Every structure is written in structure tokens, then in C-alpha cells.
C-alpha positions as CSV (number, residue, x, y, z in Angstrom):
1,M,15.9,-109.1,44.8
2,E,14.8,-105.7,43.9
3,H,13.6,-104.4,40.7
4,R,13.3,-101.0,40.0
5,F,13.5,-98.2,37.2
6,I,16.3,-95.5,37.3
7,E,15.0,-92.4,35.1
8,A,18.1,-91.6,33.4
9,P,18.1,-89.9,29.3
10,G,21.3,-91.8,27.3
11,A,23.2,-88.5,27.8
12,A,23.5,-89.2,31.9
13,L,24.3,-93.0,31.5
14,S,27.8,-92.8,32.7
15,G,26.6,-90.9,36.2
16,V,24.0,-93.8,36.8
17,K,24.5,-94.8,40.4
18,A,25.4,-99.0,40.2
19,D,28.3,-100.9,40.4
20,A,28.0,-102.4,36.7
21,L,26.4,-100.8,34.2
22,L,25.0,-103.3,31.2
23,V,24.4,-102.4,28.1
24,V,22.2,-104.2,25.7
25,L,22.8,-104.1,22.1
26,T,21.9,-105.3,18.7
27,T,23.9,-105.8,15.6
28,E,21.6,-102.4,13.8
29,H,21.6,-100.5,17.8
30,H,25.1,-99.7,19.4
31,H,25.0,-96.3,20.3
32,T,23.5,-95.2,24.1
33,G,23.9,-91.7,23.5
34,D,26.4,-91.2,26.7
35,K,30.0,-89.6,24.7
36,A,31.8,-91.9,27.4
37,V,29.4,-95.0,27.1
38,D,29.5,-94.5,23.1
39,A,33.3,-94.2,22.6
40,L,34.1,-97.4,25.0
41,I,31.7,-98.9,22.5
42,D,32.9,-98.1,19.1
43,D,36.8,-98.5,20.7
44,A,36.3,-102.3,21.3
45,V,34.2,-102.4,18.0
46,K,37.5,-101.1,16.3
47,H,39.6,-103.1,18.1
48,G,38.0,-106.7,17.9
49,D,37.2,-106.9,21.7
50,L,33.4,-107.2,20.6
51,A,32.4,-108.2,17.6
52,L,28.4,-107.0,16.9
53,K,27.2,-110.2,16.6
54,A,24.4,-111.9,18.5
55,G,25.4,-113.6,21.5
56,R,28.6,-111.9,21.9
57,S,30.0,-110.2,25.0
58,L,32.2,-108.0,26.5
59,F,33.6,-107.0,30.2
60,C,35.2,-103.7,31.1
61,R,36.1,-103.5,34.9
62,R,35.9,-99.9,35.4
63,P,36.9,-98.3,32.4
64,M,35.6,-95.0,33.0
65,G,37.7,-94.5,36.4
66,A,38.1,-95.2,40.0
67,G,34.0,-95.1,41.3
68,K,32.8,-95.6,38.3
69,P,31.0,-98.6,37.3
70,H,32.1,-101.9,35.8
71,L,30.8,-101.8,31.9
72,V,29.6,-104.9,30.5
73,L,27.9,-104.6,26.5
74,V,25.9,-107.7,25.1
75,V,24.8,-108.3,21.9
76,A,20.9,-109.2,21.8
77,A,19.6,-111.0,18.8
78,Q,17.0,-109.4,18.0
79,D,15.4,-105.8,19.8
80,G,12.6,-108.3,20.8
81,A,11.8,-109.3,24.9
82,K,13.4,-113.1,24.4
83,A,16.5,-111.7,23.2
84,F,16.6,-109.2,25.4
85,K,16.1,-111.5,27.9
86,S,19.0,-114.1,27.1
87,A,21.2,-111.0,26.8
88,V,20.6,-109.6,30.2
89,A,20.7,-113.5,31.4
90,K,24.3,-113.5,29.7
91,G,25.4,-110.2,31.4
92,L,24.3,-111.0,34.8
93,A,26.4,-114.5,34.5
94,S,29.9,-111.6,34.6
95,V,29.2,-110.5,37.4
96,K,27.4,-112.2,39.8
97,D,30.7,-113.8,41.4
98,L,32.2,-110.3,41.7
99,A,31.4,-107.8,44.4
100,V,28.6,-106.2,42.3
101,A,25.4,-106.1,44.5
102,H,23.6,-103.5,41.6
103,V,23.3,-104.0,38.6
104,A,21.6,-101.7,36.4
105,V,20.8,-102.2,32.7
106,V,19.7,-99.9,29.7
107,A,19.1,-100.9,26.0
108,A,21.3,-99.2,23.0
109,D,19.2,-96.2,21.4
110,G,16.6,-97.7,18.8
111,L,16.0,-100.6,20.6
112,A,12.5,-99.1,22.5
113,L,11.9,-101.1,25.9
114,Q,8.2,-102.2,26.4
115,S,6.7,-104.0,29.4
116,A,7.5,-107.4,27.8
117,H,11.5,-106.0,28.0
118,A,11.0,-105.4,32.0
119,R,9.2,-108.9,32.6
120,A,12.2,-110.6,30.8
121,L,15.0,-108.6,33.5
122,V,13.5,-109.9,36.4
123,Q,13.5,-113.1,35.0
124,A,16.6,-112.8,34.1
125,A,17.9,-111.9,37.0
126,D,15.8,-114.6,39.2
127,E,17.0,-117.3,37.0
128,A,20.6,-116.0,37.0
129,T,21.1,-116.0,40.6
130,Y,19.2,-118.9,42.1
131,V,20.8,-121.8,43.2
132,Y,18.8,-124.6,45.1
133,R,20.2,-125.1,48.5
134,Q,17.7,-126.7,51.2
135,T,19.2,-130.2,51.0
136,K,22.8,-128.9,50.0
137,P,24.6,-127.7,52.6
138,S,27.5,-127.6,50.3
139,A,26.5,-125.4,47.6
140,P,28.3,-122.6,47.3
141,A,27.0,-119.5,48.9
142,A,25.3,-116.6,47.8
143,G,26.1,-113.8,45.9
144,K,26.1,-110.1,46.4
145,L,23.8,-109.2,43.7
146,R,20.6,-107.6,45.9
147,K,19.5,-104.7,42.8
148,V,18.9,-105.5,39.0
149,S,17.5,-101.7,37.7
150,L,16.1,-100.5,34.1
151,V,17.5,-97.2,32.7
152,G,15.0,-95.8,30.7
153,P,14.2,-92.0,29.9
154,K,11.3,-90.1,32.0
155,A,8.7,-90.8,29.3
156,S,9.2,-94.3,30.4
157,A,8.9,-94.3,34.0
158,S,5.5,-95.4,34.9
159,A,5.0,-97.8,32.6
160,L,8.0,-99.8,32.7
161,G,8.1,-99.3,36.9
162,A,4.6,-100.5,37.2
163,A,5.8,-103.9,35.0
164,L,8.5,-104.9,37.3
165,K,6.2,-104.4,39.9
166,Q,4.3,-107.2,38.5
167,A,6.9,-109.7,37.2
168,Q,8.7,-109.1,40.4
169,A,5.4,-110.8,41.9
170,Q,4.6,-113.2,39.7
171,V,8.2,-114.5,39.3
172,A,7.8,-114.8,43.5
173,G,5.4,-117.9,42.6
174,V,7.3,-118.7,39.8
175,A,10.4,-119.1,43.2
176,L,7.8,-120.6,45.0
177,A,7.0,-123.5,42.3
178,R,10.8,-124.4,41.5
179,E,11.8,-124.3,44.9
180,L,8.9,-127.1,45.7
181,G,9.6,-128.9,42.8
182,N,13.1,-129.2,43.3
183,L,12.6,-131.1,47.0
184,P,13.6,-134.7,47.0
185,G,10.3,-136.6,47.3
186,N,10.8,-137.4,50.9
187,H,10.7,-133.7,51.8
188,C,7.9,-132.5,49.8
189,T,5.5,-134.8,50.6
190,P,1.7,-134.4,50.2
191,S,1.4,-133.6,53.5
192,H,4.6,-131.1,52.9
193,L,2.0,-129.5,50.1
194,A,-0.8,-128.9,52.5
195,V,2.0,-127.2,54.9
196,E,3.0,-124.9,52.2
197,A,-1.0,-124.1,51.4
198,R,-1.8,-123.3,54.9
199,K,1.5,-120.7,55.3
200,L,0.1,-119.6,52.5
201,A,-2.9,-118.6,53.9
202,R,-1.6,-117.6,57.2
203,E,0.4,-115.0,54.9
204,Y,-1.8,-113.5,53.6
205,K,-5.1,-112.2,54.2
206,H,-6.7,-112.4,50.9
207,I,-5.7,-116.4,50.9
208,S,-7.7,-119.2,52.8
209,A,-7.1,-123.1,52.8
210,Q,-8.5,-126.3,53.9
211,V,-7.0,-129.7,53.1
212,L,-9.6,-133.2,53.4
213,E,-8.4,-135.9,54.3
214,R,-8.6,-139.5,53.8
215,P,-12.3,-140.1,55.6
216,A,-13.5,-136.9,54.1
217,L,-12.2,-138.2,50.4
218,E,-14.1,-141.5,50.8
219,K,-17.4,-139.6,51.7
220,L,-17.2,-137.1,48.2
221,G,-16.7,-141.1,46.2
222,M,-13.7,-139.9,45.3
223,G,-12.4,-143.6,44.6
224,S,-10.6,-143.1,41.6
225,F,-8.0,-140.3,43.3
226,L,-7.8,-143.1,46.3
227,S,-7.3,-146.1,44.2
228,V,-3.9,-143.7,43.0
229,T,-2.6,-144.2,47.3
230,N,-3.4,-147.4,47.4
231,G,0.5,-148.4,47.5
232,S,1.7,-146.0,50.0
233,A,2.2,-145.1,53.5
234,Q,2.3,-141.6,53.0
235,P,-1.5,-140.0,53.6
236,P,-3.8,-138.3,50.4
237,K,-4.6,-134.9,50.7
238,F,-7.2,-132.3,48.9
239,I,-6.0,-129.2,49.1
240,I,-8.2,-126.2,48.9
241,L,-6.7,-122.7,47.8
242,R,-9.3,-119.3,47.8
243,Y,-8.3,-116.0,46.7
244,E,-10.9,-113.7,47.6
245,G,-10.5,-110.3,45.5
246,A,-14.0,-110.0,43.9
247,A,-17.6,-109.8,45.3
248,A,-18.7,-113.6,46.5
249,S,-21.0,-114.2,43.6
250,Q,-18.7,-113.6,41.1
251,A,-18.0,-116.8,39.1
252,P,-14.1,-118.2,40.2
253,V,-11.6,-118.9,37.8
254,V,-10.4,-122.8,39.2
255,L,-6.6,-124.2,39.0
256,V,-6.6,-128.0,39.4
257,G,-2.6,-129.1,40.3
258,K,-1.9,-132.7,39.8
259,G,0.2,-133.4,42.8
260,I,1.5,-136.9,43.1
261,T,5.0,-135.9,44.6
262,F,6.6,-139.1,43.3
263,D,5.7,-141.6,40.8
264,T,7.3,-144.4,40.4
265,G,4.3,-146.0,38.8
266,G,2.9,-148.3,40.7
267,I,2.8,-152.0,39.2
268,S,3.6,-151.0,36.0
269,L,6.9,-150.3,37.4
270,K,8.9,-147.4,35.4
271,P,12.1,-147.9,34.5
272,G,15.2,-146.9,36.9
273,A,16.8,-144.9,34.8
274,G,15.9,-140.9,35.3
275,M,12.9,-142.1,38.0
276,D,14.4,-139.7,40.4
277,E,13.0,-137.4,38.3
278,M,9.2,-138.0,39.3
279,K,9.7,-135.6,42.0
280,F,8.6,-133.4,39.7
281,D,5.4,-134.7,39.1
282,M,3.8,-132.4,41.6
283,G,4.6,-129.5,39.2
284,G,1.2,-129.3,37.9
285,A,0.4,-129.2,42.3
286,A,3.4,-126.3,42.4
287,S,2.4,-124.1,39.8
288,V,-1.0,-124.0,41.5
289,L,0.9,-122.7,44.7
290,G,2.8,-120.6,43.1
291,T,0.4,-119.0,41.0
292,F,-1.8,-118.2,44.2
293,R,1.9,-116.6,45.9
294,A,1.7,-114.1,42.9
295,L,-2.0,-113.2,43.4
296,A,-0.8,-112.5,47.0
297,E,0.7,-109.1,46.4
298,L,-0.9,-109.1,42.8
299,K,-4.0,-108.8,44.3
300,P,-6.0,-108.6,41.3
301,R,-10.0,-108.0,41.7
302,I,-11.4,-111.7,40.5
303,N,-11.8,-114.9,42.7
304,V,-9.5,-117.8,42.2
305,V,-9.6,-121.7,43.8
306,G,-6.9,-123.9,43.4
307,L,-7.4,-127.4,43.5
308,V,-4.7,-129.9,44.7
309,P,-5.2,-134.0,44.9
310,T,-1.8,-134.9,45.5
311,C,-0.8,-138.3,46.7
312,E,2.0,-141.0,46.4
313,N,2.1,-143.8,43.3
314,M,4.2,-146.9,45.1
315,P,4.0,-150.2,44.5
316,S,3.2,-152.4,47.4
317,G,1.0,-155.6,48.4
318,T,-2.3,-153.1,49.1
319,A,-1.8,-151.0,45.7
320,T,-3.8,-150.7,42.7
321,K,-3.4,-153.6,40.0
322,P,-3.7,-153.3,36.5
323,G,-7.2,-154.4,35.2
324,D,-8.9,-152.9,38.8
325,V,-11.8,-151.2,37.9
326,V,-12.7,-148.1,40.4
327,T,-15.8,-145.8,41.0
328,S,-14.9,-141.9,40.1
329,M,-16.5,-139.2,42.0
330,S,-18.8,-138.4,38.8
331,G,-19.8,-142.1,38.9
332,Q,-18.5,-143.2,36.0
333,T,-16.5,-146.5,36.5
334,I,-12.5,-146.8,35.4
335,E,-10.6,-149.5,34.6
336,I,-6.9,-149.0,35.3
337,L,-5.0,-150.7,32.4
338,N,-2.0,-149.2,33.6
339,T,-1.2,-147.7,37.2
340,D,1.5,-145.1,35.4
341,A,-1.2,-143.4,34.2
342,E,-2.0,-142.0,37.3
343,G,-2.1,-138.5,37.2
344,R,-5.7,-138.6,35.0
345,L,-6.8,-140.6,37.9
346,I,-6.5,-137.7,40.8
347,L,-6.9,-135.1,38.5
348,C,-10.5,-136.5,37.3
349,D,-12.2,-136.7,40.7
350,A,-10.7,-132.9,41.1
351,L,-12.5,-131.9,38.0
352,T,-15.8,-133.7,39.2
353,Y,-15.5,-131.3,43.0
354,A,-15.3,-128.2,40.9
355,E,-18.6,-128.3,39.8
356,R,-20.0,-127.6,42.7
357,L,-17.7,-123.9,42.4
358,K,-20.0,-122.9,39.8
359,P,-16.7,-122.1,37.7
360,A,-15.8,-119.3,34.7
361,V,-13.6,-121.6,33.6
362,V,-11.4,-124.1,34.7
363,V,-7.9,-125.6,34.1
364,D,-5.9,-127.7,34.6
365,I,-2.1,-128.4,35.1
366,A,-0.7,-131.8,35.1
367,T,2.8,-133.2,34.4
368,L,0.4,-136.0,32.8
369,T,2.0,-137.6,29.5
370,G,5.8,-138.8,28.1
371,A,4.1,-138.0,24.7
372,C,3.8,-134.5,25.1
373,V,7.5,-134.3,26.0
374,I,7.6,-135.9,22.6
375,A,5.5,-133.8,20.6
376,L,6.6,-130.3,22.0
377,G,9.9,-131.1,23.8
378,G,10.7,-128.6,26.5
379,I,9.6,-125.0,24.4
380,H,5.8,-125.2,24.8
381,S,3.1,-126.5,27.1
382,G,0.7,-128.5,25.2
383,L,-3.2,-126.8,25.4
384,F,-6.2,-128.9,25.0
385,S,-9.2,-126.8,25.4
386,R,-12.9,-127.6,23.5
387,D,-13.2,-124.1,23.8
388,D,-11.9,-122.0,21.8
389,E,-12.6,-118.7,23.1
390,L,-10.4,-120.2,26.5
391,A,-8.1,-121.7,24.7
392,Q,-7.3,-118.2,22.7
393,A,-7.4,-115.9,25.6
394,L,-4.5,-118.9,27.5
395,L,-2.2,-118.8,24.2
396,S,-2.2,-115.0,24.2
397,A,-1.2,-115.1,28.5
398,G,1.6,-117.5,27.3
399,Q,2.9,-115.0,24.4
400,D,2.7,-112.0,26.9
401,S,4.5,-113.4,29.9
402,G,6.6,-115.5,27.8
403,D,5.5,-119.0,29.2
404,T,4.4,-120.3,25.8
405,A,1.7,-123.0,25.1
406,W,0.6,-124.9,21.9
407,R,-2.6,-126.1,21.2
408,M,-2.7,-129.6,20.5
409,P,-6.3,-131.2,18.9
410,L,-9.2,-132.8,20.9
411,D,-11.0,-134.8,18.3
412,E,-13.8,-136.6,20.1
413,E,-12.6,-139.6,17.7
414,Y,-9.5,-139.7,19.9
415,G,-11.4,-140.9,22.8
416,D,-12.5,-143.9,21.0
417,A,-9.0,-145.2,22.1
418,L,-10.5,-145.3,25.3
419,K,-13.5,-147.6,25.0
420,S,-13.4,-150.6,28.0
421,N,-14.8,-154.1,27.9
422,F,-15.5,-154.4,31.8
423,A,-16.0,-150.5,32.2
424,D,-17.6,-147.2,31.4
425,I,-14.0,-145.6,30.4
426,A,-10.5,-147.3,29.9
427,N,-7.1,-145.2,31.7
428,V,-5.3,-145.2,28.8
429,G,-5.5,-145.6,25.0
430,G,-2.9,-147.2,22.8
431,R,0.7,-145.3,22.2
432,E,-0.4,-143.6,19.4
433,A,-1.1,-139.6,20.2
434,G,-0.8,-140.0,24.2
435,S,-1.3,-137.4,25.5
436,V,-4.3,-136.3,23.5
437,T,-6.5,-139.3,24.8
438,A,-5.0,-138.3,28.3
439,A,-6.8,-135.8,27.4
440,C,-9.9,-136.8,25.9
441,F,-10.0,-139.1,29.3
442,L,-10.2,-135.4,31.0
443,A,-13.0,-134.2,29.5
444,K,-15.0,-136.9,30.1
445,F,-15.7,-135.4,33.5
446,T,-15.3,-131.3,32.4
447,Q,-18.7,-131.3,30.2
448,A,-20.4,-128.7,32.6
449,Y,-18.4,-126.0,32.9
450,R,-15.3,-124.5,30.3
451,W,-12.2,-126.1,30.7
452,A,-8.8,-126.2,29.4
453,H,-5.7,-128.6,30.3
454,L,-1.8,-128.1,30.0
455,D,0.3,-130.5,29.7
456,I,3.7,-129.3,31.2
457,A,5.2,-132.7,31.3
458,G,8.3,-131.5,29.2
459,T,8.1,-127.6,30.4
460,A,8.1,-128.3,34.9
461,W,11.9,-129.1,34.9
462,K,14.8,-129.6,32.9
463,S,16.9,-132.8,32.7
464,G,20.9,-133.2,32.2
465,G,23.4,-130.9,33.2
466,T,20.5,-128.2,34.3
467,K,18.5,-130.2,35.8
468,G,16.1,-128.8,38.0
469,G,12.3,-127.0,38.2
470,T,11.3,-124.0,36.1
471,G,8.3,-122.8,37.7
472,R,6.5,-123.2,34.6
473,P,3.8,-122.4,33.8
474,V,2.8,-119.8,36.7
475,M,3.2,-116.6,34.8
476,L,1.4,-118.5,32.1
477,L,-1.4,-118.9,35.0
478,S,-0.5,-115.4,36.7
479,Q,-0.9,-113.7,33.7
480,F,-4.4,-115.3,32.8
481,I,-5.6,-114.4,35.8
482,L,-4.6,-110.7,35.8
483,D,-5.9,-110.8,31.9
484,Q,-9.5,-112.0,33.3
485,A,-9.5,-109.3,36.1
486,A,-8.9,-106.8,33.5
487,A,-11.7,-107.6,31.1
488,G,-13.8,-106.9,34.2
489,K,-17.3,-107.7,32.2
490,Q,-16.0,-109.1,29.1
491,A,-13.7,-111.9,30.9
492,L,-14.4,-115.2,30.0
493,A,-18.2,-115.8,31.8
494,P,-19.7,-119.3,33.0
495,Q,-20.5,-121.6,30.5
496,A,-24.4,-121.2,29.6
497,K,-25.7,-124.3,29.7
498,P,-24.3,-127.4,30.9
499,A,-23.6,-130.3,27.9
500,R,-25.1,-132.6,30.3
501,K,-26.5,-132.7,33.7
502,P,-23.7,-132.3,36.5
503,T,-21.9,-135.6,37.4
504,R,-22.9,-136.8,41.4
505,A,-21.2,-134.3,43.7
506,P,-22.3,-135.2,47.4
507,K,-21.4,-132.7,50.1
508,A,-18.2,-133.7,52.2
């Protein structure tokens, strides 16, 4: 999808060369400055064809004559970017099945367009035109829509043009993450994720990829990670992606993505209903790959490392059993009380590995707990961190990108639920505060650096009639990295003094 800015004062809207003109109105602002367009709006309102109420819309087939664009009028609830996105999406839905290749979007006078509106337009266009096809030959053919432009005055050209370009790169990352999530588990295996990582490295010169196989993981002492893959015939992979946009001396931002390509629960088997959605349990891994795809085009001056531990969680005669005790890469022993709490078991070894990278910050991303879905639904991702500055930077990136998170507690007292009589730590506590105790488990392995955890169990995919991956939180992560790059010397620095000595991390 191509996106660009069209310079045109309101008085010249009817002369914009496009197949359709989509005008976003509000209850307070419903004129554009173009006499022909405003006359049509006034006539529609006067005769009751369009009510100036949020969510109302009207499609007019070439009302300005042959050779002129179709006119789509949509009333937004507010003048903010979120409402603008919804309005654009509604308008695009009315024309995407027509012979419309180019839609020009304009806001009514008084609705001041900002960079956030440009990003919202790009996101709306991407979501409106996406159709999953890889394993569905019967999927409808792609529509003709190829270009969505934003129309505005010359004074806005530089800022909005740059915002469109940035958003287009970010949405390319969202698209990759969403497509990987939608692939079924027999297609998107750990090996497939490794192939996708290497593909990124081949296509973009600032990215490199390394994939560690089981012998290397055994040498590293990743006993916790390997315990999860014991029941599967699919070999585990540990993917290391590097984006080198700054001097090698600059401490990297490290992203750690949970890559369970299918989660049966293992011996602690999940209920059959809805288990098909466990193909989305690699949403964290997908978001890391998607973020690197976005970075390839954005080219920020910063170093980023992606760590993706990936495997299946399957039941078999060789699978890990409830009550088994394993030794993590950190040297801490873990009593596995529930094999369905496997994401934290692969993440903890990846988080220990992250120490050797001497990171500025580490952010892990995981479809970790159903408890987070209960707490926050599908609106916000859950954010956990003991670092106020890092937490605020992530929250701000979420607000700016429209890919929001909500900070959850991480009090040490919650960690008491993880005490074990047979190991240093148990992998689960009770039912209460399940998302918090899961974060407390991960915190045990992150004492040596600044760390945050994003639980995306509620936001990585949708269920029901709209079932499918969302590509979240690629927008949040890419915006966070852009913010850190822009901050330069004011960016988040590595932890001054480790809270403890780094845990054991032998060389591969």
C-alpha cells in the first residue's frame, strides 16, 4: 500500500485527482472550504441522508460529475487520532470492493491534522485491506485499492509526509508479525521462524541473524528452555537478531520474544475448546521479527538485539512432568508445578543470556498469562517493571503509537507465591494475581539490568468472528526504539550498578 501527502487547500478539494474523496467530519466541524463539497454535505444533512452523529457515513457515487471522485462522508466521534482511524476505516470499507485504486482522505476545517492522524490513516488502510491467503486458496481476490493519500495544506506537507513514511515502515513490521501469527502451527514451526529471521538478514544490510541449535543450548546450560521442548519432535531454536545502527560501543536495546509456536499445555493439557488459538502463542517472537522489519526501513541510529527462544510445548512420553525440577542457565533450579506455564521457562534462559550483551534495557514480550486477559481484556498490553523511567518510556511510546499498555504492580510480596520446598523457585503460584506472579518469576532472572515485561496475551490476537493476529505490539516497540534513538545522550542508560553479580552465562 502506497501512502503520500497531497498538497491542496480546502478550496481545491473537488479538483484532487483520486478515485474517491473520503471526508472525515465531526459533529462540530463539517465544512471543508471547497464550495462544491460543502454544498453536497449541507444538502445531505438537510435532507436527512447524513446525520452529524458519530459513526454515521454516506457514500455518493461521483456526485460532482463524470471524471470526478466518488465522495465518502464519515462522522468521527472526536477530533483525536483514534476516532480519525475509526472513521477512515469505515470509509475505506465502503469503497474497497469497488474499482477504486486511490482514495484521498481529508479532514474537515477545524480538525487539525497531526502526525498521529497520519499514522492512524496508514494503520486503518492496512487493516482494511488485509486478507489472509497463505493456506486459504478460496480467500477473496485482493481489491484494487493501492494508494491512500492524506490531503492538507502546504504548511503541513513536511511533518505529515514524514509521519506517513514512518508509519508505513512500522505497519510493514505489523504486517509481518500478523502474518506469522496467522500461520497454522504445522507451517509456522520454530524452524520457520528461524528461516524468517535469516530472510530479514539477507534482505537488509543492517540486520544479521544467528540461530543456535540444541547442542549449543545444552552447552549454554539452558535447562529450563530445553525442558519445554522435550515432548516435541520439532527441534528448538534460539534466534539472535542484531540491528546495528550505531557504534559498536553503544549499549543495545534488547527485545526478548516468547516463541511457543504451538502450546498444548504439555502434560498439564489444555482444554480442547479454543486450543487452536495456541498457534498465536508465538506472538512475542512475531513482534520481535516485525519490529526488526520496521527498523530495516526506519534506520534509527541505535543498536538493537532480538532474542527469540522458540519451540513447541507438546505431551509425549519424553515430555517434562509436573513436579520435575530443572536447572536454568542462571543456575537457579525450578520446580515445574504446571507444564502449561512454559513461556516463562523459555524466557528465563533468554533473559539470562541477555546479560552478556551488556544492554541499555531489556524488554520481553510474551503471550504469557490468561490472567492478563481477565485483567485488561484486548485493549491494553500489561506492562510490568520495577524501573519507573523505563516503564514511563514504554507507556509514552504506546500512547504515541496508539498501541497502548497499562502498568501493573510488581511488588516483591507477590513473589512469595513462587516458593518451593524442592527448588529455588516454582514456576507458578496460585490463581490469584497470575499475571503478576508470572512477572515476578521473570524478575528473578533480570537483576543485572533495566528490564520490563509486556504481557500481550490479550492483545496479540482476536477471537471470535474476527479471529486473527493483530501484529501488536510492533507499533509500541518500534516507537520506543525511535524515541530512544532520538533521545541520543538522554536515552536510557545501562543500570549503573548491578543489583547482584551477573548470573552464570557460559560462552557458547
